[in-house]
Structures are given as C-alpha cells and as structure tokens.
C-alpha positions as CSV (number, residue, x, y, z in Angstrom):
1,M,24.5,-13.1,-6.0
2,T,21.8,-14.2,-8.5
3,K,20.1,-10.7,-9.8
4,L,21.9,-7.5,-9.1
5,D,18.7,-5.7,-8.0
6,R,18.4,-7.8,-4.8
7,L,21.8,-6.2,-4.0
8,S,20.4,-2.7,-3.3
9,R,17.4,-0.6,-3.8
10,S,18.8,2.1,-6.1
11,A,21.5,2.8,-8.3
12,K,23.1,5.1,-5.6
13,D,22.6,2.4,-2.9
14,L,24.5,0.2,-5.3
15,H,27.5,2.1,-6.1
16,E,27.9,2.8,-2.3
17,T,27.7,-1.1,-1.8
18,V,30.1,-1.8,-4.5
19,E,32.7,0.7,-3.2
20,R,32.5,-1.0,0.4
21,I,33.3,-4.2,-1.6
22,A,36.2,-2.9,-3.5
23,K,37.7,-1.6,-0.5
24,K,37.7,-5.1,1.1
25,V,39.1,-6.0,-2.2
26,V,36.4,-8.5,-3.1
27,S,35.1,-9.5,-6.4
28,L,31.4,-9.5,-7.5
29,S,30.0,-12.6,-8.7
30,I,26.4,-12.1,-10.3
31,D,25.0,-15.0,-12.4
32,G,28.3,-17.0,-12.3
33,Q,30.4,-14.1,-13.7
34,V,32.7,-12.6,-11.6
35,Y,32.9,-8.7,-11.7
36,D,36.1,-6.5,-10.1
37,P,34.7,-3.4,-8.7
38,A,38.0,-1.7,-8.7
39,D,38.6,-2.7,-12.5
40,P,37.0,0.0,-14.9
41,M,35.2,-2.6,-17.3
42,G,33.9,-4.1,-14.1
43,K,32.7,-0.8,-12.6
44,M,31.0,0.1,-15.9
45,F,29.4,-3.0,-16.4
46,I,27.8,-3.1,-12.7
47,G,26.9,0.5,-13.3
48,I,25.2,-0.5,-16.3
49,L,23.5,-3.3,-14.7
50,A,22.6,-1.2,-11.6
51,L,20.6,1.3,-14.0
52,M,19.1,-1.0,-15.9
53,A,17.7,-3.0,-12.6
54,E,16.3,0.4,-11.4
55,F,14.7,1.3,-14.6
56,E,13.1,-2.4,-14.7
57,S,11.9,-1.4,-10.9
58,D,10.6,2.0,-12.1
59,L,8.5,0.6,-14.8
60,I,6.9,-1.8,-12.7
61,R,5.9,0.7,-9.9
62,S,4.7,2.9,-13.1
63,R,2.5,0.0,-14.4
64,T,1.5,-0.9,-11.2
65,R,0.3,2.7,-10.4
66,D,-1.5,2.9,-13.9
67,A,-3.4,-0.4,-13.2
68,V,-4.6,0.6,-9.9
69,A,-5.8,4.0,-11.4
70,A,-7.7,2.2,-14.0
71,A,-9.2,-0.2,-11.5
72,T,-10.1,2.7,-9.3
73,A,-11.8,4.6,-12.1
74,A,-13.7,1.5,-13.4
75,G,-14.8,1.0,-9.6
76,K,-13.0,-2.2,-9.4
77,M,-11.0,-1.4,-6.1
78,K,-13.7,-1.2,-3.3
79,G,-11.4,-2.5,-0.7
80,R,-13.0,-4.7,1.9
81,P,-16.8,-4.3,2.4
82,H,-18.2,-3.2,5.6
83,K,-19.5,-5.8,8.2
84,L,-22.9,-3.7,9.0
85,S,-25.3,-2.7,6.0
86,P,-26.3,1.1,5.8
87,E,-29.7,0.2,7.6
88,E,-27.7,-1.8,10.5
89,R,-25.3,1.4,11.1
90,A,-28.3,3.6,11.0
91,Y,-29.6,1.8,13.7
92,L,-26.3,1.4,15.3
93,L,-26.2,5.1,15.2
94,Q,-29.6,5.5,16.6
95,I,-28.8,3.3,19.5
96,Y,-25.5,5.0,20.4
97,E,-27.0,8.3,20.4
98,T,-29.5,7.3,23.2
99,V,-26.3,6.9,25.6
100,Q,-28.3,3.9,27.2
101,F,-25.6,1.2,26.5
102,K,-21.8,1.0,27.0
103,I,-19.4,0.8,24.2
104,E,-18.1,-2.6,25.2
105,T,-22.0,-3.7,25.1
106,L,-22.5,-2.3,21.5
107,C,-19.2,-4.1,20.6
108,K,-20.4,-7.2,21.7
109,N,-23.5,-7.1,20.0
110,T,-22.5,-6.1,16.9
111,G,-19.3,-8.2,16.6
112,L,-17.4,-5.4,15.8
113,K,-14.0,-4.1,17.5
114,R,-14.0,-0.3,19.2
115,S,-12.3,1.1,16.5
116,S,-14.6,-0.4,13.9
117,L,-17.5,0.5,15.6
118,Y,-16.7,4.3,15.8
119,T,-15.7,4.3,12.2
120,N,-19.2,2.7,11.4
121,I,-20.8,5.4,13.6
122,Q,-18.8,8.1,12.0
123,L,-20.0,6.6,8.4
124,A,-23.5,6.3,9.8
125,R,-23.4,10.1,10.4
126,I,-22.1,10.8,7.0
127,E,-24.7,8.6,5.2
128,R,-27.5,10.6,7.6
129,E,-26.4,14.0,6.7
130,A,-26.2,12.7,2.8
131,S,-29.8,11.6,3.1
132,D,-30.7,14.8,4.9
133,R,-29.4,16.8,1.8
134,T,-31.0,14.8,-0.7
135,P,-34.8,15.9,-1.9
136,R,-37.4,13.7,-1.7
137,A,-40.1,13.1,-4.0
138,E,-43.3,14.1,-3.0
139,N,-46.4,11.7,-3.6
C-alpha cells in the first residue's frame, strides 16, 4: 500500500479494515514499512496515520468549500451558459403558449432536448414575471 488514505475513507473505516486484516494474521506494508495491526505499537501508528489522513482530507474539503463560496460571491461560478438568449426564450415561450406546434417540433427548431426546452420555458416565464414587476420609465 502506498498511502494509508487509499485504504479507507475515514478513521473508523480504517480501524474496521485493520481489524479484518489482523484476524487473518496479515501485516500491513505502507511505504515500505511493515506494521503489524496486532502489535500495540503498530496499532498506535496506524491509528495516528489514520487520524492524519482524515484530517488532511477534511482540510481539503474545507478549503474547497471556502473557495467555491468565495468564487460564488465574486460571481465567478456561473455554471454552463444557456443555449438560448433571453430574447430567444421569450420568443419560444410565445410560440409554446400558442399551442400550434408539437413539443418535438419546438425541440427540433431550437436544437434543445425536451427537458432543456421545458427548463427554458420555465426560465422565460420567470423572466417575464420579473420584467412585469419592474417599473418602466415614462418618456
């Protein structure tokens, strides 16, 4: 085994795995060092390594969460851009509400799959409601 964190996902899981290994009277080799899980020193060392590996993975998770939150706050996490512009969505909604075309036809004409078509229609409705609520400047 090259790294202890590859053996299990958590310290608890590692201890269960090591117990199964110890019952089979097998030693554990990590980075060329042989540790006997039945030996008190080997057991202690494996436990310390397990805690360090779990601590390291928790740190990585925490840093990733912080980085995603910072990017979201800065407006950098936008996700995949929509295939249709707001104007195209509004037009699609108008056509959809006329009930003159089958969904398959709308999908073919827009190049969207059925689920994406419905998502864009829903988004167009939200955008229309938002624009209806926005007061317009009079000339």
